[in-house]
N, C-alpha and C positions, 0 to 999 in steps of 0.2 A: 347095135354097138354096145359093148360092155366096157365099164370103167372100173378100175381098181383104185380105190380112194383111201388115203390115210391122212389124218390130221392130228396134230399134237400141239396143245396149248399149255403154256407154263404161266402161272400167276402167283404173286405173292401178296398175302393179306397180312398187314402189320398188326391188325386187330380183327376180331370176329366181323365178317362181312358176308352179305348175301350177294351171290353171283348169279346172273341169268345167262345161260349159254344156249346158243343155237348153232350147232355144227353138223347135225345129222341130216342126211338126205331125206326129203319127204317122199312118201309113197303116193304116186299119182298114176292116172291111167296111161300116161305116155312115158313113165319111167318106173321100173320095177326094181325094188330093193331085193336082191337075191339073198344076200347075207349081210349082217352088220353087227358090230360089237362096239360098245362104248365103255371104256375103263375109267371109272371115277375114283377119286381118293377114298380110302377107307376111313371110317370114323368121322365122316362128314354127313350131315343130313342132306338128302337129295329128294327132289320132288319133281315129277313130270307134269307139264301143263300144255295145253294146245297153243299153237302159234297163231299169228295174225291170219284172219280168214279161215282158221281151222286147218291150215295147210302145214303139216309137219308138227313137230313138238319142240318145246324148250325144256331145259333142265334147270331147276333152282338148286343151287349148291351153297350151303352155309359152311364157310371155310375160314380157316385161320392158318397163317404160316405159308409154307410152300405148297402149291397145289398144281397138279399136272393132270390134264384130261386127254385121253387118247381115243380116237375114233377110227375105225376101219370098216370098209364096206365094199361090196361088189354090186354094181348097179347096171341093169340093162336099159338103155335108152331106146325107146320105140316110138319116137316122135316123128310125125310127118311135118315137113317144112316146106310149105308152098312158097313160090316166089313172092316176096313181100310186095313188090310193085303191082301185082295183079289183084290185090285184095282191096275191096271197096271199104269205105267208112260205114259205120253204123250210126244213123242219125241219133242225136242225143235223146229225143223223145221216145226212142225205142229201147233205151237202156234199162236194165233191171236195177234195183237198188244196190246190189252188191257191187256192180260195176260203176254206177253213178258216182260213188264216193271217190273214185280215182280221177275225177274231173276237178277236184277242189285243191286249194292251197294246202300245203303241209309245212312242217317245220323247215325243211331244207329246199323246198320247191314252191317258190312264190311266183304266181302266174302273172299278175298285173304288169310288172315291168317288162314282160316279154311279148305282150300282145302285139305291139307295134312292129317289132322286129320280125315276128313269126308271120304276120300278115304281109309285110313288104317282101320277104325273101321266099316264102313258101305258099303264098296266098293263091297262086294260080293252079296249085296241084291238089289232088284229092286222095284220101285214103292211104293205102300202103305206099303209093308213089310219093306222097308228102312226107311220110315218116322216113322213107329211104333217103330223100333229099336232106332231111334234118340230120340223119346219121352221117351222111357223106359230108355235110358242112362241118359238123363237130370234128370228124376224123381229119379234115383238111386243115382246120384252123386252130386245133388244140395241140399242145405238146404234153406227152405223157412224162410227168416229172414226179417220181417218188419223193415224198416229204414236202410237196408244194402246198399241201392243204392240211387241215386239222379237223377236229370234231366240230368246229364252229363254222366251217366253210359252207356256204350256201351255193345253190345253183347260180344265183346272180353274181356272187364273188367269183366263181369259176369262169362264168361268161366274160366278166370284165378282164380277168387275168389271163384267159385263154390257155390254161394249163391245169394239170391235176392228175389224179389217178382214176382207176375204174369207177370208184364211187362218185367222183365228180362228173365224169363223162355220163354216167347213168342219170345223175340228178338233172343235168342240163337237158338230156334227151326227154326225160319224163316231163320236165317243165315245158319244153317246146311243144310236145304232143298235147298236153292239157290246154295250153294256150290256144291250140287249134281245135278244141273240143273233141279230142280223141283221148279216151281214157287210157292212162298209163300208170304202171306201178313199178316199184323198185324190186329187184330180185337178187338175193344172194345165192351163190352157186359154186360149183366146182366145174373146171374144164381143163382138159389136158394141154391146151395151147397157151395157157396163161404163163407169161414170162416176165419177171421171176415167178415161180409157183407160189400161189397164195390163195386165200379166199378171194372170190371174184364177185363183181357186181355188174349186172346188165339191166336192161329195161324190158318190160313186156307192154305191148300195146293191144288194145281191143279193137279188132277189125272183123269184117264179115267172114263167116265161116265158109270156106269153099266146099265143105263136106255136107252142108245142111243149112237150115235156117238159123237165124240169130248170128252170134258172134263167137270169137275164140281169141284166147291170148296168144300172141306171137312174140317170141324172143327176138330182141334187137340189141346188138352190142356195138356201141359207138367206138370202142377201142379196136374192134376188129379181131380180137384175140380168141373169142369163144364162138365156136360153130354151134348153132342151136340144136343140131342133130347129135352133138357130143357134149351136151351141157346137163349137169345134174343139179336140179333146183333144191336148195335148202329151205328157203322161205321167201315170202313176199310181204310187201307192205307199202305204205304211202311214200316212205323214203327210208334212208338208212337207219333212222331212229327205231323203226319197227323191226328190223331184221339184223341188228348187230350180232356178231358172233359172241360178244362178251359185253354185258352191261353190269356195272358194279354199283351196289348200294352199301358203301362203307369204304374204309381205307385199303383198297386193293390196287395193285399195279400189274399191268400186263407186261410180262417179261419177254416172251418170244412165241412165235408160231412156226410150225413146220407143216407144209402141205405137200402132198404128192398125189398126182392123178395120172394114171397110166391106162391107155386104151389097150383092149385085147381080150 
């Protein structure tokens, strides 16, 4: 599956500001970047740095005034997607350090308040079947409401209000999984099914690898909009704070974003 991706972000900085951008698709074994161009403003200092877990890159941009960044890419998705419910859990004592970090609390995903609920509603299930039940519960009980959350909204807030956007759905699913001792991380991505078209967020959970020993990350989207076989990953992290497409250090305002993802 090939995806044609374009993204355009407009920002205004009323004074010199440092902007950290993450909009480029990462090169991974299961997704191949065939071609890509990123157009950055002229006369602005730019610097590339590795993203969280070394997956993909971020761009530092020192800007003032109007600033527009455009990204275009063609990506081949070559991901095998096994049935989630058939995958076993990996016992915590068999996890490596890089994966173990995704069992802990993070800024938007606080686990302790969720332990009781997760044990009561999903405690009889195991592995991928448990994660599938979590995904189904969120899909059934949440309303997708643009504007219902903001940069301060946590998974617990979304759980109480039972509404949000993709970011909130992913935070709740990540928190549920961690509360069940299943490593989970937040993923920013592009997918052609997202409506309205925008940067998207899903979860990845660490389950037994059906192709060999150990485990593997599996994409799970509680909104139901993104097919894992048609999803291009931008970056991963503990929660949205690690993979925001725009982080500002200074007086800068996000004005608009335009995203288009076309399969073919």
